Every structure is written in structure tokens, then in C-alpha cells.
C-alpha positions in Angstrom: 1.3 -21.1 -22.2 4.3 -22.8 -21.3 4.5 -24.0 -17.7 7.1 -21.3 -16.9 7.7 -17.9 -18.4 9.9 -15.0 -17.3 7.2 -11.9 -17.0 10.2 -9.6 -17.0 11.9 -10.8 -20.2 8.6 -11.8 -22.2 8.4 -10.4 -25.4 5.1 -8.4 -25.8 3.2 -7.4 -28.9 2.4 -3.8 -29.6 -1.0 -2.3 -28.8 -2.6 0.7 -30.7 -3.2 3.8 -28.5 -5.9 6.3 -30.0 -4.2 9.6 -30.5 -6.8 11.4 -28.5 -6.0 9.1 -25.5 -2.4 10.2 -25.4 -2.3 13.3 -22.9 1.4 13.7 -22.6 4.8 12.0 -24.2 5.0 9.2 -26.7 3.7 6.3 -24.7 3.6 2.8 -26.3 1.6 0.0 -25.1 2.2 -3.9 -25.6 0.9 -7.0 -24.0 0.8 -10.7 -24.3 -2.0 -13.1 -23.3 -0.7 -16.0 -21.7 -3.9 -18.1 -21.4 -7.0 -18.3 -19.5 -8.4 -19.9 -16.4 -12.2 -20.7 -16.8 -12.9 -17.9 -18.9 -10.6 -15.3 -17.2 -7.5 -14.0 -19.3 -4.2 -13.5 -17.7 -1.2 -12.2 -19.2 1.6 -9.3 -19.2 0.9 -5.6 -20.1 3.3 -2.7 -20.5 3.2 1.0 -21.1 6.3 3.2 -21.7 6.8 6.9 -20.3 3.9 9.2 -20.8 0.3 9.9 -19.8 -2.8 8.2 -21.4 -6.5 7.7 -20.5 -8.4 4.4 -20.8 -11.8 2.9 -19.9 -11.2 -0.3 -17.9 -12.3 -3.8 -18.0 -12.8 -6.0 -14.8 -9.3 -6.6 -13.8 -6.9 -7.3 -10.9 -3.2 -6.8 -11.5 0.2 -6.9 -9.7 3.0 -4.3 -10.7 6.2 -6.3 -11.8 8.3 -3.1 -12.7 8.1 0.6 -13.1 6.9 3.8 -11.6 3.4 5.3 -12.4 0.3 6.6 -11.0 -3.5 5.7 -12.1 -6.2 8.2 -11.4 -9.8 7.7 -11.4 -12.4 10.2 -12.4 -13.5 9.7 -8.7 -10.5 11.8 -7.5 -8.8 8.6 -6.3 -5.3 7.7 -7.2 -3.2 4.8 -6.8 0.8 5.1 -6.9 2.0 1.8 -8.8 5.3 0.4 -8.0 6.6 -3.2 -7.9 4.5 -5.4 -5.7 1.4 -3.2 -5.8 -1.9 -5.0 -6.4 -4.7 -3.1 -7.8 -8.3 -3.9 -8.8 -10.1 -2.2 -11.7 -13.7 -2.4 -12.4 -15.2 -2.5 -15.9 -16.2 0.9 -17.3 -13.9 3.0 -14.8 -12.5 5.9 -16.5 -8.9 6.3 -15.7 -5.6 8.1 -16.5 -2.2 6.3 -16.3 0.9 8.7 -15.6 4.0 6.6 -16.4 7.4 7.8 -15.0 9.4 4.8 -15.7 8.3 2.0 -17.9 5.5 0.1 -16.5 5.0 -3.6 -16.7 2.0 -5.6 -14.9 0.8 -9.2 -14.5 -3.0 -9.2 -15.2 -6.0 -11.4 -14.7 -9.1 -9.9 -16.5 -12.6 -11.0 -17.1 -13.5 -11.6 -20.9 
């Protein structure tokens, strides 16, 4: 990674979404890994409008832009807006409902 990047303007690489994981709309995912710190990966991830499900990795993230809700199979849900910090645990099953394009800075265990 360069010493400085603009996370809002950074070009991201498309990530495939499995058809069976798309629950509503035509969302598209993208990400760019920026590097790692002691085996912990960090980067920027984005998802366009729609609803998808996922199985999580061990991660913490901060929302940079967008409006969304992440729902957990436990019934818990978290509203995502700029500045919100969220902790995900490996193996958690989630559903992401994105109302305006979401972009987050993540730190995830490999």
C-alpha cells in the first residue's frame, strides 16, 4: 500500500456473488486489499443496493459511506451509516440489506 490512499475514491476489484446468496435487487460487490499487519488483512469493501446473505470471517469494520442494515441469524440487527464500527465473528450468518451504496474499511483475520 502507498503511504496514503483515499478510501472514498479507491478503485475496487469486482467480487463474485453467488446467485443463491442474492435475495433482492442486483447488488454488486467489490474490494481492494491494501495490505496486512502481522497477518491481519485490511482494505476497502463495497456493496451496491440490494440484499445478500453471507457467512462472515473474523473482522472489524468502519462504515465510510452508505445506508444499510446487517441482520444476524440470532435476530440481532445493526444499522450501518458512516462512522459506525461493527465487529463480525467467523462463521456468523448474516443478511445485508443495502439502501444506498455501502463502502467500509475492514480489518480481517486471515
